[in-house]
RODO-2510 file (C-alpha; in nm, 4 decimals, decimal comma):
residues 291
     n   res          X          Y          Z
     1     m     1,9542    -0,1850     0,0532
     2     p     1,6076    -0,1208    -0,1710
     3     g     1,6791     0,0059    -0,5601
     4     t     1,6767     0,3666    -0,6700
     5     f     1,5896     0,5047    -0,9998
     6     d     1,9151     0,4735    -1,1236
     7     d     1,9579     0,0823    -1,0466
     8     a     1,6077     0,0276    -1,1653
     9     t     1,7633     0,1799    -1,5221
    10     r     2,0692    -0,0489    -1,5371
    11     l     1,8243    -0,3004    -1,4371
    12     a     1,6077    -0,2925    -1,7266
    13     h     1,8872    -0,1997    -1,9934
    14     q     2,0792    -0,4902    -1,8587
    15     h     1,7904    -0,7391    -1,9281
    16     l     1,5800    -0,5911    -2,2254
    17     d     1,5894    -0,4391    -2,5406
    18     p     1,6168    -0,0660    -2,5428
    19     a     1,2443     0,0227    -2,6487
    20     t     1,1332    -0,2388    -2,3947
    21     a     1,3224    -0,0998    -2,1512
    22     e     1,2050     0,2646    -2,1863
    23     a     0,8638     0,1201    -2,1869
    24     w     0,9226    -0,0297    -1,8489
    25     l     1,1012     0,2546    -1,7093
    26     r     0,7893     0,4353    -1,7482
    27     l     0,5917     0,3016    -1,5658
    28     v     0,8391     0,2866    -1,2397
    29     r     0,6950     0,5057    -0,9655
    30     p     0,8917     0,6566    -0,6295
    31     a     0,8184     0,5486    -0,3093
    32     v     0,9854     0,5440     0,0258
    33     a     1,0550     0,1895     0,1987
    34     l     1,0417     0,1983     0,5883
    35     v     1,3046     0,0099     0,7258
    36     e     1,4058    -0,0459     1,1283
    37     s     1,5556     0,2514     1,2556
    38     t     1,9047     0,2862     1,4641
    39     p     1,9684     0,5271     1,7124
    40     d     2,0916     0,7528     1,4452
    41     d     1,7778     0,7496     1,2043
    42     a     1,5135     1,0102     1,1700
    43     v     1,2219     0,8306     1,3053
    44     v     0,9394     0,8512     1,0354
    45     a     0,6673     0,5767     1,1078
    46     r     0,5947     0,3340     1,4007
    47     l     0,4468    -0,0043     1,4615
    48     g     0,2338    -0,1783     1,6897
    49     g     0,2410    -0,0550     2,0615
    50     h    -0,0183     0,1939     2,1298
    51     p    -0,1135     0,4866     1,9662
    52     r    -0,0472     0,8023     2,0565
    53     l    -0,4206     1,0142     2,0449
    54     p    -0,4709     1,3672     2,0895
    55     v    -0,7364     1,4365     2,4062
    56     g    -1,1110     1,3419     2,3423
    57     t    -1,0154     1,1620     1,9843
    58     p    -1,2004     0,8594     1,9985
    59     w    -1,1060     0,5324     1,9415
    60     p    -1,2160     0,4073     1,6186
    61     h    -1,5143     0,1208     1,5951
    62     l    -1,6784    -0,1104     1,4322
    63     g    -2,0658    -0,0073     1,4699
    64     t    -2,0735     0,1203     1,8453
    65     a    -1,9309    -0,2229     2,0039
    66     t    -1,6085    -0,3490     1,8589
    67     p    -1,3103    -0,1791     1,8405
    68     l    -1,0684    -0,2068     1,5534
    69     s    -0,6948    -0,2721     1,7018
    70     y    -0,4013     0,0058     1,6428
    71     v    -0,1413    -0,1171     1,3444
    72     g     0,0957     0,1884     1,3570
    73     e     0,1354     0,5597     1,2345
    74     l     0,3334     0,7564     0,9955
    75     d     0,4645     1,0565     1,0923
    76     l     0,4056     1,3314     0,8045
    77     a     0,6196     1,5834     0,9002
    78     a     0,9307     1,3330     0,9801
    79     l     0,8842     1,1960     0,6216
    80     s     0,8836     1,5571     0,4429
    81     g     1,1683     1,6484     0,6163
    82     t     1,3598     1,3191     0,4798
    83     g     1,3406     1,4736     0,1261
    84     h     1,2366     1,1180    -0,0064
    85     e     0,9627     1,1341    -0,2624
    86     p     0,6412     0,9155    -0,2105
    87     g     0,5470     0,9523    -0,5388
    88     i     0,1841     1,0840    -0,3766
    89     q     0,0974     1,3979    -0,2247
    90     l     0,0779     1,3971     0,1430
    91     p     0,0211     1,6127     0,3625
    92     v     0,3252     1,7676     0,5824
    93     v     0,1854     1,8404     0,8883
    94     g     0,0722     1,5644     1,1369
    95     r     0,0149     1,1754     1,1679
    96     l    -0,1261     0,9416     0,9982
    97     a    -0,2950     0,6801     1,2099
    98     f    -0,3876     0,3271     1,0863
    99     f    -0,6562     0,0697     1,2167
   100     v    -0,7812    -0,2695     1,1493
   101     l    -1,0846    -0,4800     1,2680
   102     d    -0,8595    -0,8143     1,3686
   103     d    -1,0745    -1,0553     1,4819
   104     d    -0,7787    -1,3491     1,5547
   105     g    -0,4952    -1,1818     1,4894
   106     y    -0,5234    -1,2203     1,1021
   107     g    -0,6294    -0,8347     1,0353
   108     f    -0,9839    -0,9525     0,8986
   109     a    -1,1027    -0,5739     0,8192
   110     d    -1,3101    -0,6170     0,5188
   111     g    -1,2377    -0,4447     0,2581
   112     s    -1,5767    -0,3848     0,1183
   113     d    -1,6662    -0,2109     0,4776
   114     p    -1,5299     0,1241     0,5475
   115     d    -1,6207     0,0899     0,8972
   116     s    -1,3853    -0,2135     0,9376
   117     y    -1,0756    -0,0042     0,8954
   118     r    -0,9862     0,3212     0,9687
   119     v    -0,7078     0,5966     0,8721
   120     l    -0,7270     0,9040     1,1592
   121     h    -0,5105     1,2451     1,0418
   122     l    -0,4143     1,3468     1,3824
   123     t    -0,2984     1,7178     1,3587
   124     e    -0,1973     1,7921     1,7422
   125     d     0,0385     1,6240     1,9573
   126     g    -0,1274     1,3266     2,1837
   127     s    -0,0866     1,1181     2,4772
   128     t    -0,0506     0,7787     2,4522
   129     v    -0,3504     0,5970     2,5170
   130     v    -0,4089     0,1739     2,6035
   131     s    -0,5753     0,0179     2,3091
   132     p    -0,8910    -0,1077     2,4885
   133     a    -0,9921    -0,4940     2,5495
   134     g    -1,0991    -0,7223     2,2706
   135     t    -0,7928    -0,5240     2,0611
   136     y    -0,4404    -0,7145     1,9565
   137     t    -0,1475    -0,4876     2,0622
   138     y     0,1421    -0,5532     1,8023
   139     a     0,5182    -0,5558     1,8475
   140     e     0,5997    -0,2235     1,8251
   141     q     0,8870    -0,1299     1,5933
   142     s     1,0248     0,2316     1,4804
   143     l     1,1250     0,2899     1,1141
   144     t     1,3022     0,4931     0,8912
   145     a     1,2760     0,6137     0,5513
   146     q     1,4571     0,5234     0,2530
   147     q     1,4221     0,6086    -0,1469
   148     v     1,3115     0,3448    -0,3658
   149     a     1,1874     0,2642    -0,7010
   150     t     0,8645     0,0453    -0,7672
   151     a     0,7207    -0,0710    -1,0831
   152     p     0,3908    -0,3374    -1,1311
   153     d     0,4269    -0,7074    -1,1456
   154     n     0,4376    -0,9472    -1,3779
   155     f     0,0706    -1,0472    -1,3016
   156     d    -0,0218    -0,7134    -1,3165
   157     p    -0,2386    -0,6328    -1,6534
   158     a    -0,0730    -0,2770    -1,6690
   159     l     0,2437    -0,4044    -1,7436
   160     p     0,1612    -0,6083    -2,0550
   161     v    -0,0250    -0,2943    -2,1996
   162     a     0,2476    -0,0468    -2,1503
   163     l     0,4768    -0,3186    -2,3368
   164     g     0,2048    -0,3422    -2,6516
   165     i     0,1361    -0,7349    -2,5538
   166     d    -0,2301    -0,8248    -2,5778
   167     a    -0,1902    -1,0928    -2,2723
   168     e    -0,5627    -1,2044    -2,3216
   169     a    -0,5320    -1,2520    -2,6783
   170     d    -0,1736    -1,4171    -2,6740
   171     y    -0,0837    -1,5489    -2,3729
   172     l     0,2422    -1,7550    -2,4954
   173     a     0,3700    -1,4453    -2,6367
   174     w     0,3742    -1,2525    -2,3021
   175     l     0,5055    -1,5401    -2,1080
   176     n     0,8004    -1,5969    -2,3440
   177     h     0,8178    -1,2062    -2,3075
   178     p     1,2039    -1,0997    -2,1801
   179     a     1,0007    -0,9012    -1,8755
   180     q     0,8916    -1,2538    -1,7714
   181     t     1,1966    -1,4276    -1,7692
   182     p     1,3003    -1,5289    -1,4257
   183     a     1,6800    -1,3439    -1,4066
   184     f     1,4470    -0,9935    -1,4973
   185     s     1,1710    -1,0957    -1,2139
   186     d     1,4625    -1,2071    -0,9864
   187     a     1,6656    -0,9017    -1,0458
   188     f     1,3427    -0,7001    -1,0046
   189     d     1,2521    -0,8706    -0,6491
   190     r     1,6200    -0,7795    -0,5273
   191     l     1,5627    -0,4278    -0,6205
   192     r     1,2507    -0,4067    -0,3849
   193     g     1,5100    -0,4776    -0,0788
   194     p     1,5043    -0,7396     0,1917
   195     l     1,2212    -0,8439     0,3990
   196     p     0,9732    -0,7357     0,5239
   197     r     0,8481    -0,4658     0,3099
   198     h     0,6800    -0,2057     0,4558
   199     q     0,6208     0,0614     0,1633
   200     v     0,4417     0,4731     0,1580
   201     g     0,3914     0,5784    -0,2114
   202     g     0,4689     0,3626    -0,5175
   203     w     0,3604     0,0299    -0,6836
   204     a     0,2072    -0,1917    -0,3905
   205     i     0,4085    -0,5027    -0,3502
   206     a     0,1221    -0,7389    -0,4031
   207     v     0,1030    -1,1479    -0,2311
   208     q    -0,1973    -1,2480    -0,4618
   209     g    -0,2311    -1,0277    -0,6783
   210     p    -0,2856    -0,6146    -0,8290
   211     v    -0,3925    -0,4056    -0,4909
   212     e    -0,4770    -0,1214    -0,6864
   213     l    -0,6893    -0,3121    -0,9279
   214     e    -0,8637    -0,5030    -0,6503
   215     v    -0,9316    -0,1838    -0,4044
   216     a    -1,0920    -0,0360    -0,7722
   217     r    -1,3370    -0,3255    -0,8171
   218     t    -1,4155    -0,3705    -0,4680
   219     e    -1,5171    -0,0093    -0,4650
   220     v    -1,7308    -0,0797    -0,8049
   221     r    -1,9256    -0,3806    -0,6446
   222     r    -1,9921    -0,1827    -0,3476
   223     r    -2,0935     0,1204    -0,5312
   224     s    -2,3171    -0,1605    -0,7443
   225     l    -2,4761    -0,3232    -0,4404
   226     g    -2,6074     0,0276    -0,3080
   227     p    -2,9577     0,1431    -0,3082
   228     g    -3,1217     0,1516    -0,6306
   229     a    -2,8114     0,0560    -0,8157
   230     g    -2,9389    -0,2402    -0,9638
   231     s    -2,7544    -0,5759    -1,0313
   232     p    -2,3587    -0,6077    -0,9885
   233     s    -2,2972    -0,8549    -1,2188
   234     d    -2,1456    -0,6950    -1,4870
   235     a    -1,9933    -0,4202    -1,2839
   236     v    -1,6259    -0,5649    -1,2453
   237     d    -1,4645    -0,4128    -1,4982
   238     q    -1,7044    -0,1296    -1,5472
   239     d    -1,6690     0,2676    -1,3976
   240     l    -1,2821     0,1673    -1,2943
   241     p    -1,0949     0,4670    -1,1980
   242     n    -0,8880     0,6670    -1,4981
   243     d    -0,5178     0,7813    -1,4538
   244     e    -0,6555     1,0988    -1,2687
   245     n    -0,8825     0,9231    -1,0416
   246     r    -0,6848     0,5860    -0,9912
   247     w    -0,6227     0,4174    -0,6284
   248     v    -0,2503     0,4493    -0,5196
   249     l    -0,1030     0,3012    -0,2242
   250     l    -0,0818     0,5006     0,0642
   251     f     0,0384     0,2855     0,3705
   252     q     0,2096    -0,0742     0,3249
   253     v     0,2710    -0,3432     0,6298
   254     d     0,4028    -0,6753     0,5710
   255     s     0,4299    -0,9351     0,8024
   256     y     0,6685    -0,8379     1,0559
   257     d     0,9034    -1,0075     1,3813
   258     d     0,5985    -1,2281     1,5137
   259     v     0,3445    -1,0429     1,3798
   260     l     0,1992    -1,1858     1,1130
   261     w    -0,1341    -1,0912     0,8973
   262     g    -0,2964    -1,4314     0,8052
   263     d    -0,0209    -1,6498     0,6267
   264     v     0,2702    -1,3894     0,6076
   265     g     0,0658    -1,1594     0,4378
   266     t     0,0542    -0,8079     0,4293
   267     l    -0,1714    -0,5108     0,4939
   268     y    -0,2662    -0,1819     0,2167
   269     w    -0,4569     0,1260     0,2810
   270     l    -0,4881     0,3121    -0,0668
   271     a    -0,6567     0,6335    -0,1718
   272     r    -0,7615     0,7734    -0,4495
   273     t    -0,5077     1,0571    -0,6565
   274     n    -0,7556     1,3577    -0,6543
   275     d    -0,8154     1,2355    -0,2873
   276     l    -0,4725     1,3078    -0,2176
   277     a    -0,4065     1,6093    -0,4103
   278     r    -0,6366     1,8313    -0,1883
   279     g    -0,5389     1,6752     0,1298
   280     a    -0,8468     1,4011     0,1819
   281     l    -0,7691     1,1113     0,3755
   282     s    -1,1202     1,0311     0,4957
   283     n    -1,1795     0,7876     0,1728
   284     t    -0,9338     0,5579     0,2173
   285     r    -0,9716     0,1928     0,1239
   286     f    -0,8237    -0,1472     0,2805
   287     v    -0,6752    -0,4773     0,1416
   288     m    -0,5230    -0,7742     0,3336
   289     q    -0,3457    -1,0356     0,0815
   290     c    -0,1711    -1,3381     0,2361
   291     c    -0,0154    -1,6606     0,1189
***
């Protein structure tokens, strides 16, 4: 079972000195883990199968001809009813349905092309709509919610900054830092719970690098390539969003059952904190990472 904030507190004080432990704990964010449900559980999300769409809802496409594949849905009302805290502001009415372009079962949406993935906020009940030809229908699974605590991975630059380490200037000091020890890393990984790791909110569980930073940099590049924007060569680390406007995890779907995103990868949808605060879910971004 995934760990709570109390578990994270015990972990930090067991492996780190008091000052470092408190600095690490300030980074911890609540999240909701989505785990396979039993008949007695409240179902808060469904993966795979076919979507339930209100009458008249058009199927999401890339351009006019290529339909996107349906990944799953998050029931916002059911999630709110659990009382669990995802650490992000979400509407409490309706459902979020997630779609991606999938050419070969790999989730090959292009993070720089918002037309290749979609999040629909459905506020009305719907009927099951069979996925159109040219899409994948993934294994169906019902998920319930568990409260969890999350923190950035060791390769996230937010971590050494918070711990007062200049990792670029003294990388050896960072490698030898107590937060980098295998004992702490292994204990933190166990805190995340068993696979698969589906999640709402919190720090994304990355495969290849900080997902939040990848989205922010992709967005900077995308803007820099717009009309009249000039060269993107110096744009990678410029104008990254601040805490009031940062990109945060909305929905994370791990590989599960026989559904593999690339080489046992993970799908991530992210949104800006200020958009979530005003209930705007149309400006989401997408990343897929795999081994």
